[in-house]
Structures are given as structure tokens and as C-alpha cells.
N, C-alpha and C positions, 0 to 999 in steps of 0.2 A: 871871679871865675865865673862862666855862664852854667844855668843850672837846669842841664839835660832831664827829661823826665825819668823818674827809676821806680821801677816795678817791683813792690815786695811782696814775694810770692807766697802765699802759706798753705800747702798741702795739709789738711788737717785731718784727723782721726780721734784722738784724744782729747776730751772736752776737760780732761783736771785742772792742767796749767796753762788752757787754750786763753782764756781772759789775760791773765797777765804777760802773755806773747804777743796779744792784738795790742795791748796797751804801748809794749814798749815800742810797738811800729807805728802807733797814732803819735808816739811822744818824741819823734825823732824833730832833731834841729834843720834838717834840711826840707826847705818848703816845698817842693815839687816832687811830690809821691804820689803813686797809687798804690793801694794796698787790695790785694785779691786773694780771697779767701776760696779753696776748693776743699770743699766740705763730704767727706766720704764716710761720719761718724754715722754710727745705725741709731741713733736718738736726735732727737731735734736740740739737744744742748747747745752745741757750737753755732746752728743758725738764730738760736735766739740771743745769743751772746750778741751776735751780729748784728743783729735789730738793735740792740739799744746803742749803737753807733753810726747807727745810718746818717746822712748818706756818705758818709768816710770809707766806708768798707763797700769792694766791689764781691759781693758772694753769689758762688754758684754749686749746687748739688753735684757730684761729680759719683757715677757707679763704678769708677775706675778704682784699684787696691795699688797699693804701696809704689813700687816704682812705676807703673802707668798713672796713678794720681799725680806724682810728682812731674813726671814727663807731659802730660796734659795740661798742668796748670801753668807750666812754664813757659807753654806756647799761648797763652792768653795773655801773656803781659804785652803790653804796649810801648813801654820805658826804652829809651835807649841802653840804660841798664838795668840789667838784672839781679836783685838781692832774694834769695831764699831764705826762707825761715821756718824752721818745723813747730809742730804745732804747742810743743813745751818747752822750747829755749826763748833766748830773750835777748834783746839786741841794747845796747849802751844809746842813751842818746846822740849822740856825735857820730854814730855809726856809718850812717849813709853819708855824712857829710866829708868823714876824713875818706872815707873810701873812695867818693866820687873823684873828690882832687886829685890823690894819687892816681886814675887814670886818666883824669885829664893833663897829666904832667906829661905823657910819653903817648905816642898814639899806638905803638907796639905792644904796650902792656894789653894784655887780653883779660886777665885774671886776676883779680886783688883778695889777698887774704890778711887775715890777723891776727894777733894773739890772742887768746881767748881762755875764759875759765871756765870749767866742771862745778857747778852746781847741785845742790840735793834739793830732795823736794820743800825744805825749808828756805830755799835760795840762800844758800850758805855755802861761799865756795870752799872746793874741796880738793881742787887741782886748777894750777896755773899752768897754759901750756904758753911757752914761748920758745919756739924753734932756734929764734936768732935774737942777736942783742942791740939790733940797729934794723932802722925802717931801710929798704933799699930794694933792688929788682933782680932777679935771678933769669936767664935763658929758659926758654921752657923744657929744653931738652936736660938743662938741667935738674929741674926740678923732677923728672921722670927718671932719670939716672939716679939722683939720692934715694928716690921711692924705694925703688925696685932692688937695688942693691943693700940698702937696708932692711929693704922688708917691712917698711913702715908708714905710717902718713903722719908727716909734719904739718899737712895744711888744717885737718881737721874735719870736721861735718860740715854739710852744707851750709849750714846757717852762717859759718865764716866765709862765704865768698861771695864776690860779686863780679858780674863778667856780662859781655857786651850781647846785645839780645839779636844783633847782626852776624855774630858768631854763630849763635845757637842754630840759627835759619840757616845758615851753610851746612853744619852737622846733620840737622833734620833728625829723625828718631832714630838713629843710631849713636844717641848720646852715651848710652851707657855701654857700648862694646866699642872696646880699641883694637884697631886693626882686625884679627879674625876673633877674637875672641869676647863672648857675650858674659857681661858685670854684673847682669841685671840682678841678679838673685845674690851677690853679694858686694864686690866692691865695685859698686855703682859710684859711687864719689868719686873714688880716685880714675876711674875709666874716664869718667865727665870731665875732671879737672885735664887731663891729658889731651883730650879733644878739645877742649875749651881754649886753652894754652898753645896748641901745636903751631907753629910756625913763629910763636911771638915771644913776649914775655909775662912773669908772673912779677906782681908788685906786694913785698911784704909792709905792712904796716906795724910797729911795733907797739901798738897800743893795745889793752883789754876792751876790745869792741864787740864782744858777743859772748853769751853764756850757755852753754850745754848741758842742760838737764839731766841727770842719772841718776832713774828710778827705776828700780828694778821691780816694783811692782805694779808698773806697767807694759801693755803690749809695746814693742819697739824692736826695730829690726838689731837694734843693739845690744838685746837679751835673748842670752840661747834658748832660756825656758820659752820662749814664745815666737821665737823664730825658727823655722825647721832647716831654713838655709844658712842657717850661723856660720856651716864650717866653711863656706865658699868665702866668708871674710880673710880666712887664711889660705885655702887653696888658690885664690884668685892671684895670690903674689907672685906666686909659681908660673901661673900661666901669663900673667904680665912680665914678668920677667923674660919668659920664651919669644912674646911678642916681639919686645924691645929690642930682644936680640934679633931677629928675623930683619926688622927695620933699620939695624945697624945704631940703634942709639947705645947701646952696650956693645962692647965688643964679645966674640965668641970666645976669647980667654978669660972674659969676666963671666961670662955665662959658666963657663966649667968649672969656675974658682968658688963658683956660689954650689958645689955641690955638697960639702959639708953641710953648710947652712941649710940646705933643703933637706939632706935626710935627716938631719938632728930634728928639725921640725916634724918629719914625718913619724918618726919614733915616738913622739908626742901625741900627733892628732892622728896617727892611722886607725887606732882603734876606737876614737870615737868619730871621726868624721870620714867617713868612706871617700867623698869628693875630693880628699886630701892625698889618698894613693891613687888615685884616679892622674892628678896635677903631678904625681912624684913620677909616674911612668910614663907620663906625655916628656916628662925634663930629660928621664935617662933614655929615652927612644931618639930626642934630639942629638945628647951627646953620642949615643953611639954613632949618629951619622955623621957628627963633627969628626970623631976616631977613624971611622972608615975613609973620609974623604968625600962623602957623597955630600951634594948640594943640601942643606937644612932647609929642609919642608915642613915649618909646625903643623900643619892642617894635616900632613900624612902619617905624624905621630900622636894624633887624637886616638882618644881611648873609648870606646864605647861605654855610656853611662851604665 
């Protein structure tokens, strides 16, 4: 196969496991890579680590935070393919090689992901994530339907994907907004997967090619104690379901059939996350329009925050 440039992009904030993360990028078997570190750490720790590995790392200081740090760092990539890597996660040495090979097999494939492993602070595996038992491709619309109808993310975190840079530039700064709903505070990753894959295919590699670190002692979007917007990680599923119905990705009958699941989730989350109650209200507003025979307009069903 040809060896196009791949950009490994590391939006960084936490220094605790950063060097392990960076070394996994440097240790790839695939030879044609650039490694970009976007540093939002409040100390000089990440800069000092990067200096140890110069000139093999492209370093930049970035004042943007959270999703804006991710977005701005992705647009700094020059490779034909982009591989996100979060600052405490780890890549398998063959990760890029395997993913590029999968991408090159079919020009319709826009997004590649793989099986993965959850690791703890000691780098010990605690959970294997293997959504399928064999490698293969699925239409992007099939991925979208599976996620919103199950209210689950079988792709995993940003560290597990590789995508085409050209597609990112087509989407622009709306990467984390799907149709009309902005997911930047919650399921930004899923909105990005939908946008990046839309109109093409998604390829799954049935090998553990990345390792997602779960450390509740660190500040992370996946830790409810450190993320005041954590509730959007649940409520956004309801909003994405509504958007998929508006686009015809799921049928109106399938939308209505999700009522028991939405309401059951509301019993669990409404007292804890006020944003879920707003999404549930929006969902019921759309159902009321359906039952009355009025054209469904999700924007009109929006509830003020």
C-alpha cells in the first residue's frame, strides 16, 4: 500500500499520563506520521515532556479549552488522515498501520474504528470493548441508527477513530453539531462520528488498537465530578434521536417506539440532570406534533434552557 501522511493529533491538558501517551504515538510501526500536541496545560509539564522528544513532535500552546482545544488542534493537521489521541490514552504500535490499510481498501470508507481496551492508572486492562466479532464495513446510516435506537456509543472515544482530513474541512467548525443540535457540551464525539461518516461507510477493525484510560482522580469530561455538563452525555441521545427522525434516518414509528426508553431514562436522570428533562420535553413535543398530524419541526419543539 502507499504511505500517505497521517497526523496524530493530541489535544492535551493533563500531564499525569501524557508521556506514556506520547511514546505510544512515537512508537507506531507506520513510518509516515506527524505528531501534533496542542497544549492547554496550566503548567509547563507537557511542554517539557515534548522538548525531550524534539524534533519528532510539533508543539503548540493553545489557550482554547475542552472541545475548542480539540477542534482547533484537528484543523492544524496536514495529513491525508487524522488520528486523534487524548492525552492519557494509549495506541497499540500497529494502530495507524492497520487503520490506514482499512481506509485504503475502499474509498467510500470515511471513518475507521477498532476494538479497544479500558485501562486503569497502572495500565492494566479492566474492560474489553468489542462491538462486533469480525472486521468489516457498515453504511454510515446504519451506524447512526444503531447508536440512537440503542442510546449507546459502540464506537467509543475519539482515541479509537481515524478519518479523512478532506471530510473534516468539508464539515468545518460544525463538527460537533449534528443537523440542528449542538452536542459540544455532551456527545461531541458521536456528533463528530455522524458528520465525518455521513454519506459513506464506517469500517470496524476487530483488533484492540487503542487503550482508553479511566482515572476518576483526573479532570476529564468522562468524570461527573469534574464536568458540570456531564448530564448532556445522556440528554444528547434524545436530541440526536429527534434529529435523526427529522432527517429520515429513523422512521417516525421508530421515534415513537422509543418513548418507554426515553421516559425510563428520565425517571433516572431528571432529578440529577435538568438538561435531560428539557430533552424529554422536546421529545414529547415532537410526538404530540406527530399524533396531531402536524409536520414535525424539531426546532419548534425546542425548550428554552
